[in-house]
LOBA-662897 format. One record per atom (N, C-alpha, C): x, y, z; chain; residue in one letter; atom name. Coordinates in nm, 3 decimals. Layout:
BEGIN
     east    north       up  ch  aa  at
        X        Y        Z   A   a  CA
...
REM end
This chain:
BEGIN
     east    north       up  ch  aa  at
    0.085   -0.121    0.000   A   m   N
    0.000    0.000    0.000   A   m  CA
    0.088    0.125    0.000   A   m   C
    0.048    0.225   -0.073   A   n   N
    0.121    0.352   -0.076   A   n  CA
    0.130    0.410    0.064   A   n   C
    0.250    0.445    0.115   A   p   N
    0.262    0.495    0.252   A   p  CA
    0.189    0.626    0.273   A   p   C
    0.154    0.694    0.164   A   r   N
    0.079    0.819    0.179   A   r  CA
   -0.072    0.794    0.180   A   r   C
   -0.114    0.668    0.163   A   t   N
   -0.256    0.633    0.168   A   t  CA
   -0.272    0.518    0.267   A   t   C
   -0.289    0.550    0.393   A   i   N
   -0.293    0.452    0.500   A   i  CA
   -0.427    0.463    0.572   A   i   C
   -0.499    0.353    0.583   A   s   N
   -0.631    0.356    0.643   A   s  CA
   -0.621    0.387    0.793   A   s   C
   -0.696    0.487    0.836   A   h   N
   -0.705    0.521    0.977   A   h  CA
   -0.806    0.633    0.990   A   h   C
   -0.834    0.674    1.111   A   t   N
   -0.925    0.786    1.132   A   t  CA
   -0.850    0.898    1.201   A   t   C
   -0.891    1.019    1.171   A   h   N
   -0.828    1.137    1.231   A   h  CA
   -0.936    1.228    1.289   A   h   C
   -1.038    1.172    1.350   A   v   N
   -1.146    1.254    1.404   A   v  CA
   -1.094    1.333    1.524   A   v   C
   -1.115    1.462    1.522   A   v   N
   -1.071    1.548    1.632   A   v  CA
   -1.193    1.600    1.707   A   v   C
   -1.207    1.560    1.831   A   e   N
   -1.314    1.612    1.916   A   e  CA
   -1.272    1.748    1.970   A   e   C
   -1.370    1.828    2.007   A   i   N
   -1.339    1.962    2.054   A   i  CA
   -1.255    1.958    2.182   A   i   C
   -1.279    1.858    2.268   A   d   N
   -1.199    1.850    2.391   A   d  CA
   -1.052    1.823    2.358   A   d   C
   -1.026    1.739    2.258   A   d   N
   -0.887    1.714    2.219   A   d  CA
   -0.824    1.838    2.157   A   d   C
   -0.901    1.909    2.077   A   a   N
   -0.849    2.031    2.014   A   a  CA
   -0.812    2.135    2.120   A   a   C
   -0.896    2.149    2.220   A   l   N
   -0.866    2.244    2.328   A   l  CA
   -0.754    2.194    2.418   A   l   C
   -0.746    2.062    2.436   A   d   N
   -0.634    2.005    2.512   A   d  CA
   -0.501    2.036    2.442   A   d   C
   -0.503    2.038    2.309   A   f   N
   -0.383    2.074    2.234   A   f  CA
   -0.340    2.216    2.271   A   f   C
   -0.434    2.308    2.275   A   i   N
   -0.403    2.446    2.315   A   i  CA
   -0.348    2.449    2.456   A   i   C
   -0.405    2.366    2.543   A   d   N
   -0.366    2.367    2.685   A   d  CA
   -0.234    2.294    2.712   A   d   C
   -0.168    2.246    2.607   A   t   N
   -0.034    2.189    2.630   A   t  CA
    0.065    2.298    2.667   A   t   C
    0.027    2.424    2.646   A   l   N
    0.100    2.536    2.706   A   l  CA
    0.008    2.590    2.814   A   l   C
    0.041    2.562    2.939   A   e   N
   -0.047    2.597    3.049   A   e  CA
    0.028    2.672    3.157   A   e   C
   -0.043    2.705    3.263   A   l   N
    0.017    2.770    3.379   A   l  CA
    0.028    2.668    3.492   A   l   C
    0.142    2.664    3.554   A   e   N
    0.160    2.587    3.677   A   e  CA
    0.206    2.682    3.785   A   e   C
    0.120    2.699    3.886   A   h   N
    0.148    2.796    3.993   A   h  CA
    0.167    2.936    3.934   A   h   C
    0.091    2.964    3.830   A   g   N
    0.095    3.096    3.770   A   g  CA
    0.206    3.120    3.669   A   g   C
    0.291    3.019    3.646   A   e   N
    0.403    3.033    3.554   A   e  CA
    0.381    2.943    3.432   A   e   C
    0.420    2.990    3.310   A   p   N
    0.401    2.910    3.189   A   p  CA
    0.477    2.778    3.195   A   p   C
    0.410    2.671    3.151   A   f   N
    0.470    2.539    3.145   A   f  CA
    0.432    2.476    3.012   A   f   C
    0.532    2.444    2.930   A   d   N
    0.508    2.388    2.798   A   d  CA
    0.531    2.237    2.800   A   d   C
    0.430    2.162    2.761   A   h   N
    0.444    2.017    2.754   A   h  CA
    0.520    1.972    2.630   A   h   C
    0.538    2.062    2.535   A   f   N
    0.612    2.030    2.412   A   f  CA
    0.752    2.089    2.422   A   f   C
    0.839    2.022    2.495   A   v   N
    0.976    2.070    2.510   A   v  CA
    1.063    2.022    2.396   A   v   C
    1.046    1.897    2.358   A   q   N
    1.121    1.836    2.249   A   q  CA
    1.024    1.794    2.138   A   q   C
    1.073    1.782    2.014   A   p   N
    0.985    1.734    1.906   A   p  CA
    0.916    1.602    1.940   A   p   C
    0.985    1.513    2.011   A   a   N
    0.924    1.385    2.047   A   a  CA
    0.801    1.404    2.136   A   a   C
    0.796    1.512    2.213   A   d   N
    0.680    1.538    2.299   A   d  CA
    0.555    1.562    2.215   A   d   C
    0.568    1.646    2.113   A   m   N
    0.451    1.675    2.030   A   m  CA
    0.412    1.554    1.947   A   m   C
    0.511    1.478    1.899   A   v   N
    0.481    1.357    1.822   A   v  CA
    0.404    1.258    1.908   A   v   C
    0.448    1.237    2.031   A   g   N
    0.380    1.145    2.121   A   g  CA
    0.238    1.188    2.150   A   g   C
    0.219    1.318    2.173   A   w   N
    0.085    1.370    2.204   A   w  CA
   -0.009    1.349    2.086   A   w   C
    0.036    1.384    1.967   A   l   N
   -0.048    1.371    1.848   A   l  CA
   -0.075    1.225    1.814   A   l   C
    0.026    1.140    1.832   A   h   N
    0.009    0.997    1.805   A   h  CA
   -0.092    0.935    1.901   A   h   C
   -0.085    0.972    2.029   A   d   N
   -0.175    0.915    2.129   A   d  CA
   -0.321    0.949    2.100   A   d   C
   -0.344    1.056    2.026   A   r   N
   -0.481    1.097    1.993   A   r  CA
   -0.520    1.062    1.850   A   r   C
   -0.440    0.975    1.788   A   g   N
   -0.474    0.926    1.656   A   g  CA
   -0.452    1.024    1.544   A   g   C
   -0.374    1.127    1.568   A   l   N
   -0.352    1.230    1.466   A   l  CA
   -0.223    1.210    1.388   A   l   C
   -0.137    1.123    1.435   A   l   N
   -0.018    1.084    1.362   A   l  CA
   -0.006    0.932    1.364   A   l   C
    0.047    0.877    1.256   A   h   N
    0.072    0.734    1.250   A   h  CA
    0.193    0.698    1.335   A   h   C
    0.211    0.572    1.357   A   d   N
    0.333    0.523    1.419   A   d  CA
    0.450    0.551    1.324   A   d   C
    0.564    0.581    1.383   A   a   N
    0.682    0.614    1.302   A   a  CA
    0.721    0.501    1.207   A   a   C
    0.689    0.378    1.242   A   s   N
    0.723    0.265    1.156   A   s  CA
    0.638    0.260    1.030   A   s   C
    0.524    0.333    1.030   A   l   N
    0.434    0.332    0.916   A   l  CA
    0.444    0.457    0.830   A   l   C
    0.497    0.563    0.886   A   d   N
    0.497    0.692    0.816   A   d  CA
    0.636    0.754    0.821   A   d   C
    0.701    0.770    0.706   A   p   N
    0.835    0.832    0.703   A   p  CA
    0.836    0.974    0.758   A   p   C
    0.725    1.047    0.739   A   d   N
    0.718    1.184    0.793   A   d  CA
    0.735    1.183    0.944   A   d   C
    0.666    1.092    1.011   A   v   N
    0.672    1.084    1.157   A   v  CA
    0.810    1.038    1.201   A   v   C
    0.866    0.942    1.131   A   a   N
    1.001    0.895    1.164   A   a  CA
    1.101    1.009    1.154   A   a   C
    1.082    1.095    1.055   A   h   N
    1.173    1.209    1.036   A   h  CA
    1.162    1.307    1.154   A   h   C
    1.040    1.324    1.207   A   l   N
    1.020    1.416    1.319   A   l  CA
    1.086    1.365    1.446   A   l   C
    1.107    1.235    1.455   A   m   N
    1.167    1.177    1.574   A   m  CA
    1.319    1.188    1.576   A   m   C
    1.377    1.230    1.464   A   k   N
    1.522    1.242    1.457   A   k  CA
    1.564    1.383    1.501   A   k   C
    1.645    1.394    1.606   A   p   N
    1.688    1.526    1.652   A   p  CA
    1.762    1.601    1.540   A   p   C
    1.733    1.730    1.531   A   g   N
    1.800    1.809    1.429   A   g  CA
    1.718    1.931    1.392   A   g   C
    1.770    2.013    1.300   A   p   N
    1.702    2.137    1.263   A   p  CA
    1.561    2.116    1.209   A   p   C
    1.538    2.014    1.129   A   a   N
    1.406    1.991    1.070   A   a  CA
    1.302    1.965    1.178   A   a   C
    1.336    1.880    1.274   A   a   N
    1.243    1.850    1.382   A   a  CA
    1.219    1.973    1.469   A   a   C
    1.321    2.053    1.489   A   n   N
    1.306    2.175    1.569   A   n  CA
    1.217    2.277    1.498   A   n   C
    1.230    2.285    1.365   A   r   N
    1.142    2.375    1.289   A   r  CA
    0.997    2.327    1.296   A   r   C
    0.978    2.198    1.294   A   a   N
    0.843    2.144    1.307   A   a  CA
    0.783    2.178    1.443   A   a   C
    0.864    2.166    1.548   A   l   N
    0.817    2.200    1.682   A   l  CA
    0.779    2.347    1.689   A   l   C
    0.859    2.433    1.628   A   d   N
    0.829    2.576    1.626   A   d  CA
    0.698    2.601    1.552   A   d   C
    0.673    2.528    1.444   A   r   N
    0.549    2.543    1.367   A   r  CA
    0.428    2.505    1.453   A   r   C
    0.442    2.396    1.525   A   v   N
    0.333    2.351    1.612   A   v  CA
    0.305    2.456    1.719   A   v   C
    0.408    2.510    1.778   A   r   N
    0.389    2.610    1.883   A   r  CA
    0.322    2.736    1.829   A   r   C
    0.359    2.776    1.707   A   r   N
    0.299    2.896    1.648   A   r  CA
    0.151    2.876    1.617   A   r   C
    0.116    2.759    1.566   A   v   N
   -0.025    2.729    1.540   A   v  CA
   -0.102    2.723    1.672   A   v   C
   -0.042    2.662    1.771   A   r   N
   -0.106    2.653    1.903   A   r  CA
   -0.133    2.792    1.960   A   r   C
   -0.035    2.882    1.950   A   a   N
   -0.053    3.018    2.001   A   a  CA
   -0.163    3.091    1.925   A   a   C
   -0.170    3.070    1.795   A   a   N
   -0.274    3.134    1.714   A   a  CA
   -0.412    3.083    1.753   A   a   C
   -0.424    2.953    1.775   A   l   N
   -0.552    2.897    1.817   A   l  CA
   -0.592    2.949    1.955   A   l   C
   -0.494    2.964    2.043   A   r   N
   -0.524    3.019    2.175   A   r  CA
   -0.579    3.161    2.163   A   r   C
   -0.518    3.239    2.076   A   e   N
   -0.565    3.376    2.054   A   e  CA
   -0.708    3.378    2.001   A   e   C
   -0.741    3.287    1.910   A   l   N
   -0.877    3.284    1.856   A   l  CA
   -0.979    3.245    1.962   A   l   C
   -0.945    3.149    2.047   A   v   N
   -1.038    3.109    2.153   A   v  CA
   -1.051    3.221    2.256   A   v   C
   -0.938    3.280    2.295   A   d   N
   -0.943    3.392    2.390   A   d  CA
   -1.031    3.504    2.338   A   d   C
   -1.013    3.539    2.211   A   a   N
   -1.091    3.647    2.151   A   a  CA
   -1.240    3.614    2.147   A   a   C
   -1.272    3.487    2.122   A   t   N
   -1.412    3.445    2.120   A   t  CA
   -1.474    3.458    2.257   A   t   C
   -1.404    3.409    2.360   A   v   N
   -1.456    3.416    2.496   A   v  CA
   -1.468    3.561    2.542   A   v   C
   -1.370    3.642    2.507   A   e   N
   -1.367    3.782    2.550   A   e  CA
   -1.449    3.873    2.459   A   e   C
   -1.508    3.816    2.354   A   q   N
   -1.594    3.889    2.261   A   q  CA
   -1.523    4.012    2.203   A   q   C
   -1.407    3.984    2.145   A   r   N
   -1.327    4.088    2.079   A   r  CA
   -1.271    4.032    1.949   A   r   C
   -1.228    4.117    1.858   A   p   N
   -1.168    4.065    1.734   A   p  CA
   -1.032    4.001    1.762   A   p   C
   -1.002    3.888    1.699   A   p   N
   -0.869    3.828    1.715   A   p  CA
   -0.766    3.906    1.634   A   p   C
   -0.640    3.884    1.661   A   t   N
   -0.536    3.951    1.583   A   t  CA
   -0.534    3.895    1.441   A   t   C
   -0.499    3.981    1.347   A   a   N
   -0.495    3.938    1.207   A   a  CA
   -0.391    3.829    1.185   A   a   C
   -0.281    3.835    1.258   A   s   N
   -0.175    3.735    1.242   A   s  CA
   -0.223    3.597    1.286   A   s   C
   -0.305    3.592    1.392   A   a   N
   -0.358    3.464    1.439   A   a  CA
   -0.454    3.405    1.336   A   a   C
   -0.539    3.488    1.279   A   v   N
   -0.633    3.441    1.177   A   v  CA
   -0.557    3.386    1.057   A   v   C
   -0.455    3.457    1.013   A   e   N
   -0.378    3.412    0.897   A   e  CA
   -0.303    3.282    0.927   A   e   C
   -0.250    3.269    1.047   A   m   N
   -0.178    3.146    1.083   A   m  CA
   -0.271    3.026    1.081   A   m   C
   -0.391    3.041    1.134   A   v   N
   -0.487    2.931    1.135   A   v  CA
   -0.536    2.901    0.994   A   v   C
   -0.561    3.004    0.915   A   n   N
   -0.600    2.981    0.776   A   n  CA
   -0.493    2.904    0.701   A   n   C
   -0.369    2.940    0.724   A   q   N
   -0.258    2.871    0.660   A   q  CA
   -0.253    2.725    0.704   A   q   C
   -0.276    2.700    0.833   A   a   N
   -0.273    2.563    0.883   A   a  CA
   -0.383    2.479    0.819   A   a   C
   -0.502    2.537    0.800   A   m   N
   -0.614    2.460    0.746   A   m  CA
   -0.599    2.428    0.598   A   m   C
   -0.511    2.499    0.529   A   r   N
   -0.492    2.472    0.386   A   r  CA
   -0.426    2.337    0.361   A   r   C
   -0.364    2.280    0.462   A   a   N
   -0.289    2.155    0.444   A   a  CA
   -0.374    2.033    0.476   A   a   C
   -0.504    2.044    0.456   A   h   N
   -0.594    1.934    0.491   A   h  CA
   -0.578    1.818    0.393   A   h   C
   -0.627    1.703    0.436   A   q   N
   -0.628    1.584    0.352   A   q  CA
   -0.727    1.600    0.236   A   q   C
   -0.715    1.514    0.135   A   r   N
   -0.818    1.504    0.032   A   r  CA
   -0.860    1.358    0.020   A   r   C
   -0.987    1.336   -0.006   A   l   N
   -1.041    1.202   -0.013   A   l  CA
   -1.005    1.137   -0.146   A   l   C
   -0.979    1.007   -0.141   A   v   N
   -0.948    0.931   -0.262   A   v  CA
   -1.018    0.795   -0.255   A   v   C
   -1.047    0.738   -0.371   A   l   N
   -1.098    0.602   -0.378   A   l  CA
   -0.980    0.507   -0.397   A   l   C
   -0.981    0.398   -0.324   A   v   N
   -0.875    0.298   -0.332   A   v  CA
   -0.937    0.166   -0.379   A   v   C
   -0.884    0.113   -0.489   A   a   N
   -0.936   -0.012   -0.544   A   a  CA
   -0.887   -0.130   -0.463   A   a   C
   -0.976   -0.227   -0.439   A   g   N
   -0.940   -0.348   -0.367   A   g  CA
   -0.994   -0.470   -0.437   A   g   C
   -0.968   -0.586   -0.380   A   e   N
   -1.012   -0.710   -0.443   A   e  CA
   -1.164   -0.722   -0.447   A   e   C
   -1.232   -0.663   -0.349   A   d   N
   -1.377   -0.675   -0.342   A   d  CA
   -1.448   -0.544   -0.374   A   d   C
   -1.380   -0.453   -0.440   A   g   N
   -1.442   -0.326   -0.477   A   g  CA
   -1.352   -0.209   -0.444   A   g   C
   -1.412   -0.098   -0.404   A   v   N
   -1.335    0.021   -0.371   A   v  CA
   -1.369    0.067   -0.230   A   v   C
   -1.276    0.136   -0.168   A   s   N
   -1.299    0.197   -0.037   A   s  CA
   -1.258    0.342   -0.042   A   s   C
   -1.317    0.419    0.047   A   l   N
   -1.286    0.562    0.053   A   l  CA
   -1.176    0.584    0.155   A   l   C
   -1.068    0.646    0.113   A   d   N
   -0.955    0.672    0.201   A   d  CA
   -0.910    0.816    0.180   A   d   C
   -0.790    0.849    0.218   A   h   N
   -0.743    0.986    0.200   A   h  CA
   -0.593    0.989    0.175   A   h   C
   -0.550    1.101    0.123   A   r   N
   -0.407    1.130    0.108   A   r  CA
   -0.380    1.265    0.175   A   r   C
   -0.261    1.278    0.231   A   h   N
   -0.222    1.404    0.291   A   h  CA
   -0.178    1.502    0.182   A   h   C
   -0.225    1.625    0.194   A   e   N
   -0.183    1.728    0.101   A   e  CA
   -0.044    1.781    0.138   A   e   C
   -0.022    1.808    0.265   A   g   N
    0.111    1.845    0.312   A   g  CA
    0.176    1.722    0.372   A   g   C
    0.265    1.742    0.469   A   d   N
    0.318    1.625    0.539   A   d  CA
    0.220    1.585    0.649   A   d   C
    0.251    1.479    0.719   A   s   N
    0.158    1.427    0.819   A   s  CA
    0.134    1.526    0.932   A   s   C
    0.237    1.600    0.971   A   l   N
    0.221    1.699    1.076   A   l  CA
    0.129    1.812    1.030   A   l   C
    0.146    1.856    0.906   A   d   N
    0.058    1.959    0.851   A   d  CA
   -0.087    1.913    0.858   A   d   C
   -0.111    1.787    0.824   A   d   N
   -0.247    1.735    0.825   A   d  CA
   -0.304    1.733    0.966   A   d   C
   -0.223    1.692    1.065   A   a   N
   -0.269    1.690    1.203   A   a  CA
   -0.306    1.830    1.251   A   a   C
   -0.221    1.927    1.219   A   l   N
   -0.249    2.065    1.259   A   l  CA
   -0.373    2.119    1.188   A   l   C
   -0.391    2.080    1.062   A   a   N
   -0.509    2.124    0.987   A   a  CA
   -0.637    2.074    1.051   A   a   C
   -0.635    1.950    1.097   A   r   N
   -0.754    1.893    1.158   A   r  CA
   -0.787    1.960    1.291   A   r   C
   -0.684    1.986    1.371   A   i   N
   -0.706    2.057    1.498   A   i  CA
   -0.756    2.198    1.471   A   i   C
   -0.692    2.267    1.377   A   a   N
   -0.730    2.404    1.345   A   a  CA
   -0.874    2.411    1.294   A   a   C
   -0.910    2.316    1.208   A   e   N
   -1.047    2.316    1.154   A   e  CA
   -1.150    2.294    1.265   A   e   C
   -1.119    2.205    1.358   A   r   N
   -1.215    2.178    1.467   A   r  CA
   -1.238    2.303    1.550   A   r   C
   -1.129    2.373    1.583   A   v   N
   -1.143    2.496    1.661   A   v  CA
   -1.216    2.602    1.580   A   v   C
   -1.181    2.614    1.451   A   a   N
   -1.244    2.714    1.366   A   a  CA
   -1.394    2.692    1.355   A   a   C
   -1.437    2.567    1.345   A   r   N
   -1.579    2.537    1.337   A   r  CA
   -1.650    2.574    1.467   A   r   C
   -1.583    2.555    1.580   A   e   N
   -1.647    2.587    1.708   A   e  CA
   -1.660    2.738    1.730   A   e   C
   -1.554    2.812    1.700   A   i   N
   -1.560    2.955    1.728   A   i  CA
   -1.652    3.029    1.630   A   i   C
   -1.681    2.967    1.516   A   s   N
   -1.768    3.030    1.418   A   s  CA
   -1.908    2.969    1.416   A   s   C
   -1.932    2.870    1.502   A   g   N
   -2.060    2.801    1.503   A   g  CA
   -2.153    2.849    1.612   A   g   C
   -2.263    2.774    1.628   A   d   N
   -2.364    2.816    1.725   A   d  CA
   -2.334    2.769    1.867   A   d   C
   -2.216    2.707    1.888   A   r   N
   -2.177    2.665    2.023   A   r  CA
   -2.059    2.747    2.074   A   r   C
   -2.029    2.858    2.006   A   a   N
   -1.913    2.939    2.047   A   a  CA
   -1.928    2.991    2.190   A   a   C
   -2.052    3.012    2.234   A   d   N
   -2.073    3.063    2.369   A   d  CA
   -2.048    2.958    2.477   A   d   C
   -2.015    2.836    2.435   A   r   N
   -1.981    2.731    2.531   A   r  CA
   -1.831    2.719    2.554   A   r   C
   -1.753    2.796    2.482   A   l   N
   -1.609    2.798    2.505   A   l  CA
   -1.580    2.880    2.630   A   l   C
   -1.487    2.834    2.708   A   r   N
   -1.459    2.897    2.837   A   r  CA
   -1.309    2.910    2.860   A   r   C
   -1.274    3.004    2.947   A   i   N
   -1.139    3.016    3.005   A   i  CA
   -1.156    2.999    3.155   A   i   C
   -1.081    2.908    3.214   A   c   N
   -1.094    2.881    3.357   A   c  CA
   -1.080    3.009    3.438   A   c   C
   -1.170    3.026    3.535   A   d   N
   -1.171    3.146    3.619   A   d  CA
   -1.054    3.153    3.716   A   d   C
   -0.984    3.042    3.732   A   n   N
   -0.867    3.042    3.820   A   n  CA
   -0.752    3.113    3.748   A   n   C
   -0.709    3.227    3.799   A   d   N
   -0.606    3.307    3.732   A   d  CA
   -0.471    3.238    3.727   A   d   C
   -0.450    3.135    3.808   A   t   N
   -0.325    3.060    3.801   A   t  CA
   -0.337    2.937    3.712   A   t   C
   -0.451    2.924    3.644   A   c   N
   -0.473    2.810    3.554   A   c  CA
   -0.498    2.861    3.411   A   c   C
   -0.617    2.920    3.389   A   r   N
   -0.654    2.980    3.260   A   r  CA
   -0.663    2.877    3.147   A   r   C
   -0.692    2.753    3.179   A   w   N
   -0.716    2.653    3.075   A   w  CA
   -0.834    2.696    2.991   A   w   C
   -0.832    2.662    2.863   A   v   N
   -0.952    2.677    2.781   A   v  CA
   -1.024    2.543    2.781   A   v   C
   -1.156    2.547    2.782   A   f   N
   -1.233    2.423    2.783   A   f  CA
   -1.371    2.448    2.723   A   f   C
   -1.438    2.338    2.690   A   f   N
   -1.572    2.344    2.634   A   f  CA
   -1.671    2.309    2.743   A   f   C
   -1.767    2.397    2.766   A   d   N
   -1.866    2.378    2.872   A   d  CA
   -1.981    2.293    2.818   A   d   C
   -1.979    2.165    2.854   A   s   N
   -2.085    2.074    2.810   A   s  CA
   -2.189    2.050    2.919   A   s   C
   -2.185    2.130    3.025   A   s   N
   -2.280    2.113    3.134   A   s  CA
   -2.422    2.149    3.087   A   s   C
   -2.524    2.091    3.149   A   p   N
   -2.663    2.121    3.108   A   p  CA
   -2.697    2.269    3.118   A   p   C
   -2.646    2.337    3.221   A   t   N
   -2.680    2.478    3.239   A   t  CA
   -2.591    2.572    3.159   A   t   C
   -2.474    2.523    3.119   A   g   N
   -2.382    2.609    3.045   A   g  CA
   -2.324    2.720    3.130   A   g   C
   -2.304    2.691    3.259   A   r   N
   -2.256    2.796    3.350   A   r  CA
   -2.129    2.756    3.424   A   r   C
   -2.053    2.662    3.367   A   r   N
   -1.926    2.624    3.429   A   r  CA
   -1.828    2.741    3.429   A   r   C
   -1.755    2.757    3.538   A   r   N
   -1.657    2.865    3.548   A   r  CA
   -1.514    2.813    3.555   A   r   C
   -1.499    2.686    3.596   A   w   N
   -1.366    2.631    3.614   A   w  CA
   -1.346    2.508    3.527   A   w   C
   -1.221    2.483    3.489   A   c   N
   -1.192    2.366    3.408   A   c  CA
   -1.225    2.238    3.484   A   c   C
   -1.206    2.243    3.616   A   d   N
   -1.234    2.126    3.699   A   d  CA
   -1.274    2.173    3.838   A   d   C
   -1.393    2.134    3.881   A   m   N
   -1.443    2.179    4.011   A   m  CA
   -1.360    2.125    4.125   A   m   C
   -1.307    2.004    4.110   A   a   N
   -1.234    1.940    4.218   A   a  CA
   -1.101    2.009    4.246   A   a   C
   -1.047    2.079    4.147   A   t   N
   -0.918    2.147    4.168   A   t  CA
   -0.937    2.298    4.167   A   t   C
   -0.955    2.355    4.050   A   c   N
   -0.964    2.501    4.040   A   c  CA
   -1.087    2.557    4.111   A   c   C
   -1.200    2.486    4.102   A   g   N
   -1.321    2.534    4.168   A   g  CA
   -1.305    2.540    4.318   A   g   C
   -1.251    2.434    4.376   A   n   N
   -1.231    2.431    4.521   A   n  CA
   -1.127    2.533    4.566   A   n   C
   -1.023    2.550    4.484   A   r   N
   -0.922    2.652    4.519   A   r  CA
   -0.983    2.790    4.521   A   r   C
   -1.069    2.819    4.422   A   a   N
   -1.133    2.951    4.416   A   a  CA
   -1.223    2.972    4.537   A   a   C
   -1.299    2.867    4.574   A   k   N
   -1.386    2.880    4.691   A   k  CA
   -1.304    2.900    4.818   A   k   C
   -1.194    2.827    4.829   A   a   N
   -1.108    2.841    4.948   A   a  CA
   -1.048    2.982    4.954   A   a   C
   -1.010    3.035    4.838   A   a   N
   -0.952    3.170    4.834   A   a  CA
   -1.056    3.274    4.876   A   a   C
   -1.181    3.256    4.829   A   r   N
   -1.287    3.351    4.869   A   r  CA
   -1.314    3.340    5.019   A   r   C
   -1.311    3.217    5.071   A   h   N
   -1.333    3.199    5.215   A   h  CA
   -1.224    3.270    5.295   A   h   C
   -1.099    3.254    5.252   A   r   N
   -0.989    3.322    5.323   A   r  CA
   -1.004    3.473    5.315   A   r   C
   -1.048    3.523    5.199   A   a   N
   -1.064    3.667    5.183   A   a  CA
   -1.175    3.720    5.275   A   a   C
   -1.287    3.645    5.283   A   r   N
   -1.395    3.687    5.371   A   r  CA
   -1.352    3.683    5.517   A   r   C
   -1.277    3.580    5.554   A   a   N
   -1.230    3.569    5.692   A   a  CA
   -1.136    3.684    5.727   A   a   C
   -1.048    3.717    5.631   A   k   N
   -0.955    3.828    5.653   A   k  CA
   -1.030    3.960    5.668   A   k   C
   -1.132    3.979    5.582   A   a   N
   -1.210    4.103    5.589   A   a  CA
   -1.284    4.112    5.721   A   a   C
   -1.336    3.999    5.770   A   a   N
   -1.406    3.998    5.898   A   a  CA
   -1.311    4.034    6.012   A   a   C
   -1.189    3.980    6.006   A   e   N
   -1.089    4.011    6.109   A   e  CA
   -1.057    4.161    6.110   A   e   C
   -1.046    4.220    5.990   A   l   N
   -1.017    4.364    5.982   A   l  CA
   -1.132    4.446    6.038   A   l   C
   -1.256    4.402    6.007   A   d   N
   -1.373    4.475    6.058   A   d  CA
   -1.376    4.471    6.210   A   d   C
   -1.348    4.355    6.266   A   i   N
   -1.347    4.341    6.412   A   i  CA
   -1.238    4.430    6.472   A   i   C
   -1.122    4.431    6.409   A   a   N
   -1.011    4.512    6.460   A   a  CA
   -1.046    4.660    6.456   A   a   C
   -1.115    4.703    6.349   A   e   N
   -1.154    4.844    6.339   A   e  CA
   -1.255    4.881    6.446   A   e   C
   -1.351    4.790    6.471   A   v   N
   -1.451    4.817    6.575   A   v  CA
   -1.385    4.826    6.711   A   v   C
   -1.293    4.734    6.741   A   e   N
   -1.225    4.735    6.871   A   e  CA
   -1.143    4.861    6.888   A   e   C
   -1.079    4.906    6.779   A   t   N
   -0.998    5.028    6.787   A   t  CA
   -1.086    5.149    6.812   A   t   C
   -1.202    5.153    6.742   A   a   N
   -1.292    5.267    6.756   A   a  CA
   -1.355    5.274    6.895   A   a   C
   -1.380    5.158    6.956   A   s   N
   -1.447    5.156    7.086   A   s  CA
   -1.351    5.164    7.204   A   s   C
   -1.222    5.158    7.178   A   a   N
   -1.123    5.164    7.287   A   a  CA
   -1.119    5.306    7.342   A   a   C
   -1.101    5.320    7.477   A   p   N
   -1.091    5.455    7.539   A   p  CA
   -0.971    5.529    7.482   A   p   C
   -0.991    5.658    7.464   A   a   N
   -0.880    5.738    7.412   A   a  CA
   -0.771    5.750    7.518   A   a   C
   -0.651    5.741    7.476   A   a   N
   -0.537    5.749    7.570   A   a  CA
   -0.527    5.892    7.622   A   a   C
   -0.502    5.907    7.755   A   r   N
   -0.485    6.039    7.812   A   r  CA
   -0.351    6.100    7.776   A   r   C
   -0.352    6.228    7.756   A   a   N
   -0.227    6.297    7.722   A   a  CA
   -0.136    6.297    7.844   A   a   C
REM end
């Protein structure tokens, strides 16, 4: 079989697309990138069915070899990721995205696959070929999924976590559509604990002010 025509699926769910954006996240308020080496991005994309195993695809095998080409690919992935983050942020914040982010995502989507018929012993099957390299195709699929969400009727379900030390982007699939945190068990509880501490501190200050005001004035 032609290595550029390999049967598989590349369906990208919105949660996976947003998880891709969140591979650059905040840890204790500081940026943390999960894609440090080219192998990191290859592993992430492969685990989600967006890249073939290196033994099946020469493009992927090439990305696993340390060197300038793999580093340029990593830089491309990071730039697309940043552009997608800007588009989601702009959607949530109800503002226009930067022109450079729009152009970057448009460029990424141009490298999509095209469908082809493949003849077999018992007839034909529908498969695909990559227009760019395999990485281009993976980025195109992620970019398209995000683009469809921010331009569709579910754009108001995109969220940015209310925890300022997190700021994950996520899709609110709750029945009420009123989720504020990426995860209630972590960020939600932290936010509640922070509000509790703030209220307790404010109460202590109020008590201190009352005690000061009611204390007898010192004699000269």
